[in-house]
N, CA, C and O atoms as CSV, one atom per row, in Angstrom:
chain,resi,resn,atom,element,x,y,z
A,1,MET,N,N,178.545,49.352,89.237
A,1,MET,CA,C,177.802,49.215,90.226
A,1,MET,C,C,176.465,48.107,90.102
A,1,MET,O,O,176.687,47.839,88.921
A,2,ILE,N,N,175.468,47.416,90.372
A,2,ILE,CA,C,174.062,47.802,90.531
A,2,ILE,C,C,172.690,48.439,91.044
A,2,ILE,O,O,172.869,48.733,92.226
A,3,ASP,N,N,171.523,48.741,90.688
A,3,ASP,CA,C,170.673,49.200,90.384
A,3,ASP,C,C,170.156,48.709,92.030
A,3,ASP,O,O,169.388,47.750,92.095
A,4,PRO,N,N,170.679,49.514,93.557
A,4,PRO,CA,C,169.780,49.024,94.609
A,4,PRO,C,C,168.688,49.306,94.881
A,4,PRO,O,O,168.402,49.562,96.051
A,5,GLY,N,N,168.052,49.332,94.203
A,5,GLY,CA,C,166.442,48.894,93.803
A,5,GLY,C,C,165.875,47.394,93.501
A,5,GLY,O,O,164.701,47.040,93.600
A,6,GLU,N,N,167.032,46.569,93.094
A,6,GLU,CA,C,167.199,44.612,92.606
A,6,GLU,C,C,167.586,44.933,93.945
A,6,GLU,O,O,167.854,46.106,93.683
A,7,LEU,N,N,167.794,44.858,94.974
A,7,LEU,CA,C,168.140,44.125,96.342
A,7,LEU,C,C,167.256,44.251,97.594
A,7,LEU,O,O,167.496,45.198,98.342
A,8,ARG,N,N,166.470,43.580,97.842
A,8,ARG,CA,C,165.741,43.429,98.739
A,8,ARG,C,C,166.985,42.338,99.739
A,8,ARG,O,O,168.000,41.684,99.501
A,9,GLU,N,N,165.860,42.777,101.280
A,9,GLU,CA,C,165.725,41.406,102.421
A,9,GLU,C,C,165.421,40.471,101.924
A,9,GLU,O,O,164.557,40.294,101.065
A,10,GLY,N,N,166.450,39.404,102.661
A,10,GLY,CA,C,165.693,38.050,102.609
A,10,GLY,C,C,166.179,37.449,101.646
A,10,GLY,O,O,165.659,36.334,101.620
A,11,MET,N,N,167.306,37.637,100.360
A,11,MET,CA,C,167.525,37.498,98.931
A,11,MET,C,C,169.482,36.845,99.376
A,11,MET,O,O,170.591,37.317,99.629
A,12,THR,N,N,169.064,36.038,99.281
A,12,THR,CA,C,170.388,34.515,99.436
A,12,THR,C,C,171.208,35.086,98.376
A,12,THR,O,O,170.831,35.378,97.241
A,13,VAL,N,N,172.716,35.249,99.020
A,13,VAL,CA,C,174.127,35.998,98.719
A,13,VAL,C,C,174.926,34.479,98.878
A,13,VAL,O,O,174.989,33.594,99.732
A,14,ARG,N,N,175.601,34.793,97.252
A,14,ARG,CA,C,176.437,33.626,97.054
A,14,ARG,C,C,178.042,34.130,96.149
A,14,ARG,O,O,177.869,35.158,95.495
A,15,ASP,N,N,178.805,33.822,96.100
A,15,ASP,CA,C,180.258,33.780,95.494
A,15,ASP,C,C,179.934,33.912,94.153
A,15,ASP,O,O,178.834,33.788,93.616
A,16,GLY,N,N,181.175,34.215,93.600
A,16,GLY,CA,C,181.702,34.211,92.284
A,16,GLY,C,C,180.787,31.600,91.864
A,16,GLY,O,O,179.679,31.428,91.357
A,17,LYS,N,N,181.086,31.203,92.001
A,17,LYS,CA,C,181.320,29.555,92.214
A,17,LYS,C,C,179.604,28.818,92.497
A,17,LYS,O,O,179.183,27.662,92.449
A,18,GLY,N,N,178.876,30.329,92.837
A,18,GLY,CA,C,177.599,29.970,93.203
A,18,GLY,C,C,176.904,29.327,94.766
A,18,GLY,O,O,175.705,29.109,94.938
A,19,ARG,N,N,178.372,29.035,96.142
A,19,ARG,CA,C,178.429,28.568,97.236
A,19,ARG,C,C,177.685,30.145,98.014
A,19,ARG,O,O,178.143,31.279,97.875
A,20,LYS,N,N,176.211,29.677,98.974
A,20,LYS,CA,C,175.455,30.041,99.492
A,20,LYS,C,C,176.547,30.607,100.701
A,20,LYS,O,O,177.294,29.870,101.343
A,21,LEU,N,N,176.442,32.225,100.858
A,21,LEU,CA,C,177.354,32.830,101.889
A,21,LEU,C,C,176.280,33.274,103.222
A,21,LEU,O,O,176.628,33.488,104.383
A,22,GLY,N,N,175.127,33.323,102.753
A,22,GLY,CA,C,174.328,33.946,103.100
A,22,GLY,C,C,173.195,35.010,103.320
A,22,GLY,O,O,173.719,35.804,104.102
A,23,THR,N,N,172.677,35.193,103.211
A,23,THR,CA,C,171.220,36.505,103.791
A,23,THR,C,C,171.788,37.777,102.872
A,23,THR,O,O,172.872,37.790,102.290
A,24,VAL,N,N,170.734,38.904,102.884
A,24,VAL,CA,C,170.640,40.215,102.291
A,24,VAL,C,C,169.392,40.172,103.954
A,24,VAL,O,O,168.315,39.596,104.107
A,25,ALA,N,N,170.263,41.117,104.973
A,25,ALA,CA,C,169.352,41.207,106.173
A,25,ALA,C,C,169.116,42.672,106.868
A,25,ALA,O,O,168.366,42.926,107.810
A,26,THR,N,N,169.879,43.473,106.215
A,26,THR,CA,C,169.758,44.772,106.139
A,26,THR,C,C,169.938,45.935,104.792
A,26,THR,O,O,170.723,45.283,104.104
A,27,LEU,N,N,169.777,46.809,104.262
A,27,LEU,CA,C,170.124,47.855,102.782
A,27,LEU,C,C,170.424,48.843,103.873
A,27,LEU,O,O,170.036,48.913,105.039
A,28,GLY,N,N,171.472,49.807,102.933
A,28,GLY,CA,C,171.254,51.028,103.350
A,28,GLY,C,C,171.604,51.576,101.206
A,28,GLY,O,O,171.514,51.014,100.114
A,29,ASP,N,N,171.910,52.636,101.622
A,29,ASP,CA,C,172.502,53.872,100.323
A,29,ASP,C,C,174.027,53.361,100.181
A,29,ASP,O,O,175.009,53.906,99.678
A,30,THR,N,N,173.895,52.398,100.668
A,30,THR,CA,C,175.750,51.819,99.680
A,30,THR,C,C,176.455,51.229,99.850
A,30,THR,O,O,177.641,51.272,99.522
A,31,GLN,N,N,175.366,49.876,100.929
A,31,GLN,CA,C,176.022,48.699,101.452
A,31,GLN,C,C,174.864,48.520,101.611
A,31,GLN,O,O,173.938,49.330,101.573
A,32,PHE,N,N,174.867,46.175,102.018
A,32,PHE,CA,C,174.006,46.131,102.641
A,32,PHE,C,C,174.522,45.070,104.215
A,32,PHE,O,O,175.663,45.114,104.675
A,33,GLU,N,N,173.614,44.371,104.690
A,33,GLU,CA,C,174.590,43.358,106.108
A,33,GLU,C,C,173.826,42.162,105.141
A,33,GLU,O,O,172.778,41.923,104.542
A,34,LEU,N,N,175.200,41.593,105.470
A,34,LEU,CA,C,175.027,39.893,104.946
A,34,LEU,C,C,175.112,39.186,106.598
A,34,LEU,O,O,175.928,39.556,107.442
A,35,GLU,N,N,174.059,38.090,106.811
A,35,GLU,CA,C,173.730,37.370,107.885
A,35,GLU,C,C,174.111,36.266,107.225
A,35,GLU,O,O,174.015,36.041,106.018
A,36,GLN,N,N,174.862,35.102,108.691
A,36,GLN,CA,C,174.971,34.187,108.046
A,36,GLN,C,C,174.466,32.728,109.513
A,36,GLN,O,O,175.153,32.138,110.346
A,37,GLY,N,N,173.341,32.694,109.251
A,37,GLY,CA,C,172.493,31.096,110.005
A,37,GLY,C,C,171.197,31.901,110.772
A,37,GLY,O,O,170.961,33.074,111.060
A,38,TRP,N,N,170.485,30.576,110.940
A,38,TRP,CA,C,169.549,31.547,112.160
A,38,TRP,C,C,169.313,30.944,113.383
A,38,TRP,O,O,168.867,29.798,113.342
A,39,PRO,N,N,169.507,31.450,114.456
A,39,PRO,CA,C,170.409,33.020,114.386
A,39,PRO,C,C,170.720,33.251,113.694
A,39,PRO,O,O,170.866,32.512,112.720
A,40,ALA,N,N,171.067,34.615,113.765
A,40,ALA,CA,C,172.024,35.099,113.108
A,40,ALA,C,C,173.387,34.864,114.092
A,40,ALA,O,O,173.535,35.419,115.181
A,41,ARG,N,N,174.548,33.728,113.343
A,41,ARG,CA,C,175.307,34.115,114.708
A,41,ARG,C,C,176.874,34.939,113.595
A,41,ARG,O,O,177.932,35.136,114.193
A,42,ARG,N,N,176.776,35.288,112.164
A,42,ARG,CA,C,178.162,36.035,112.085
A,42,ARG,C,C,177.184,37.558,110.508
A,42,ARG,O,O,176.347,37.437,109.614
A,43,ASP,N,N,178.037,38.740,111.081
A,43,ASP,CA,C,177.332,39.161,109.912
A,43,ASP,C,C,178.362,39.803,109.113
A,43,ASP,O,O,179.541,39.854,109.465
A,44,PHE,N,N,177.981,40.212,108.209
A,44,PHE,CA,C,179.444,41.295,107.573
A,44,PHE,C,C,178.607,42.540,106.993
A,44,PHE,O,O,177.386,42.615,107.132
A,45,VAL,N,N,179.251,43.349,106.439
A,45,VAL,CA,C,178.395,44.633,105.640
A,45,VAL,C,C,179.405,45.059,104.483
A,45,VAL,O,O,180.565,45.462,104.555
A,46,LEU,N,N,178.662,44.857,103.513
A,46,LEU,CA,C,179.914,44.781,102.144
A,46,LEU,C,C,178.715,45.801,101.519
A,46,LEU,O,O,177.501,45.932,101.679
A,47,THR,N,N,179.786,46.450,100.702
A,47,THR,CA,C,179.573,47.247,100.142
A,47,THR,C,C,178.375,47.186,98.346
A,47,THR,O,O,177.984,46.143,97.822
A,48,LEU,N,N,178.176,48.190,97.986
A,48,LEU,CA,C,176.992,47.665,96.614
A,48,LEU,C,C,177.733,47.414,95.596
A,48,LEU,O,O,177.372,46.787,94.600
A,49,HIS,N,N,179.631,48.254,95.941
A,49,HIS,CA,C,180.144,48.034,95.130
A,49,HIS,C,C,180.386,46.054,94.501
A,49,HIS,O,O,180.544,45.582,93.375
A,50,MET,N,N,180.313,45.491,95.713
A,50,MET,CA,C,181.003,44.089,96.055
A,50,MET,C,C,179.932,43.038,94.938
A,50,MET,O,O,180.079,41.855,94.629
A,51,VAL,N,N,178.705,44.170,94.473
A,51,VAL,CA,C,177.998,42.915,94.204
A,51,VAL,C,C,177.818,42.499,92.385
A,51,VAL,O,O,177.359,43.292,91.563
A,52,GLU,N,N,178.137,41.571,92.172
A,52,GLU,CA,C,178.421,41.351,90.654
A,52,GLU,C,C,176.887,41.394,89.923
A,52,GLU,O,O,176.728,42.265,89.068
A,53,ARG,N,N,176.292,40.918,90.084
A,53,ARG,CA,C,174.928,40.390,89.514
A,53,ARG,C,C,173.964,39.867,90.671
A,53,ARG,O,O,174.255,39.563,91.828
A,54,VAL,N,N,172.860,39.855,90.091
A,54,VAL,CA,C,171.385,39.883,90.589
A,54,VAL,C,C,170.759,38.537,89.425
A,54,VAL,O,O,171.062,38.717,88.246
A,55,GLU,N,N,169.978,37.335,89.734
A,55,GLU,CA,C,169.174,36.693,89.301
A,55,GLU,C,C,168.577,35.693,90.038
A,55,GLU,O,O,168.715,34.568,90.520
A,56,GLY,N,N,167.765,36.748,89.879
A,56,GLY,CA,C,166.108,36.281,90.751
A,56,GLY,C,C,166.074,36.457,91.622
A,56,GLY,O,O,165.508,37.545,91.728
A,57,GLN,N,N,166.486,35.866,93.124
A,57,GLN,CA,C,166.311,36.244,93.862
A,57,GLN,C,C,167.734,35.584,94.957
A,57,GLN,O,O,167.538,35.425,96.162
A,58,ASP,N,N,168.950,35.299,94.380
A,58,ASP,CA,C,170.396,35.388,94.322
A,58,ASP,C,C,171.141,36.704,93.758
A,58,ASP,O,O,170.925,37.331,92.721
A,59,VAL,N,N,171.975,36.891,94.657
A,59,VAL,CA,C,172.649,37.980,94.073
A,59,VAL,C,C,174.169,37.847,94.657
A,59,VAL,O,O,174.457,37.694,95.844
A,60,PHE,N,N,175.226,37.953,93.378
A,60,PHE,CA,C,176.156,37.101,93.335
A,60,PHE,C,C,177.253,38.387,93.463
A,60,PHE,O,O,177.125,39.575,93.171
A,61,ILE,N,N,178.425,37.597,94.048
A,61,ILE,CA,C,179.027,38.926,94.265
A,61,ILE,C,C,180.718,38.644,94.342
A,61,ILE,O,O,181.176,37.683,94.961
A,62,LEU,N,N,181.454,39.502,93.711
A,62,LEU,CA,C,183.114,39.597,93.355
A,62,LEU,C,C,183.447,39.395,94.590
A,62,LEU,O,O,182.975,39.791,95.656
A,63,ALA,N,N,184.982,38.222,94.105
A,63,ALA,CA,C,185.631,38.598,94.911
A,63,ALA,C,C,186.142,39.635,95.075
A,63,ALA,O,O,185.790,40.543,94.322
A,64,ARG,N,N,187.010,39.870,95.957
A,64,ARG,CA,C,188.154,40.972,96.802
A,64,ARG,C,C,188.294,40.774,96.961
A,64,ARG,O,O,187.904,39.620,97.131
A,65,SER,N,N,190.135,41.667,97.788
A,65,SER,CA,C,190.279,41.501,99.157
A,65,SER,C,C,190.229,41.981,100.039
A,65,SER,O,O,190.171,43.204,99.906
A,66,GLY,N,N,190.216,41.582,101.165
A,66,GLY,CA,C,189.964,42.062,102.440
A,66,GLY,C,C,189.617,40.410,103.008
A,66,GLY,O,O,190.207,39.388,102.657
A,67,THR,N,N,188.672,40.508,103.817
A,67,THR,CA,C,188.182,39.854,104.867
A,67,THR,C,C,187.427,39.367,104.027
A,67,THR,O,O,186.569,39.860,103.296
A,68,PRO,N,N,187.870,38.173,104.204
A,68,PRO,CA,C,187.049,36.320,103.417
A,68,PRO,C,C,185.434,36.014,104.248
A,68,PRO,O,O,184.939,36.345,105.326
A,69,ILE,N,N,185.105,35.404,103.358
A,69,ILE,CA,C,183.932,35.568,103.700
A,69,ILE,C,C,183.346,33.486,103.364
A,69,ILE,O,O,183.150,32.982,102.259
A,70,PRO,N,N,183.243,32.874,104.561
A,70,PRO,CA,C,183.069,31.649,104.740
A,70,PRO,C,C,181.515,31.496,103.803
A,70,PRO,O,O,180.584,32.297,103.725
A,71,PRO,N,N,181.670,30.325,103.252
A,71,PRO,CA,C,180.578,29.291,103.005
A,71,PRO,C,C,179.831,29.303,104.756
A,71,PRO,O,O,180.405,28.998,105.802
A,72,GLU,N,N,178.647,29.686,104.599
A,72,GLU,CA,C,177.736,29.458,104.938
A,72,GLU,C,C,178.306,27.938,105.740
A,72,GLU,O,O,179.051,27.955,106.720
A,73,GLU,N,N,177.940,27.062,105.289
A,73,GLU,CA,C,177.841,26.116,105.624
A,73,GLU,C,C,179.027,25.637,106.472
A,73,GLU,O,O,179.009,24.643,107.199
A,74,GLU,N,N,180.117,26.519,106.275
A,74,GLU,CA,C,181.540,26.380,106.609
A,74,GLU,C,C,181.520,26.821,107.787
A,74,GLU,O,O,181.725,26.128,108.783
A,75,ALA,N,N,181.175,28.476,107.782
A,75,ALA,CA,C,180.580,29.277,108.630
A,75,ALA,C,C,179.774,28.264,110.119
A,75,ALA,O,O,179.986,28.553,111.297
A,76,ALA,N,N,178.942,27.189,109.691
A,76,ALA,CA,C,177.766,26.622,110.433
A,76,ALA,C,C,178.887,25.513,111.753
A,76,ALA,O,O,178.658,25.101,112.890
A,77,SER,N,N,180.359,25.373,110.586
A,77,SER,CA,C,180.944,23.917,111.876
A,77,SER,C,C,181.808,24.524,112.413
A,77,SER,O,O,182.162,23.885,113.404
A,78,ARG,N,N,182.384,25.471,112.299
A,78,ARG,CA,C,183.171,27.330,113.521
A,78,ARG,C,C,182.688,26.830,114.724
A,78,ARG,O,O,181.598,26.834,115.297
A,79,PRO,N,N,184.079,26.291,115.004
A,79,PRO,CA,C,183.229,26.632,117.173
A,79,PRO,C,C,182.791,27.892,117.158
A,79,PRO,O,O,182.280,28.380,118.166
């Protein structure tokens, strides 16, 4: 797990392939909210254990089983 102090609201969240999933909206002690679009169309809650690394203003998450998070561009095209 990463140091929670490395995360800030507004950082870009990406998957392992570098595709943009959304942005960090709110931070908690063990999780953060990922929002897609502006105004927010979809929100996901991710645990800090899902964070693989932080590079600059980008947060990369690990692929995990469970609810799949579509890239932000794909989510925008869905009704």
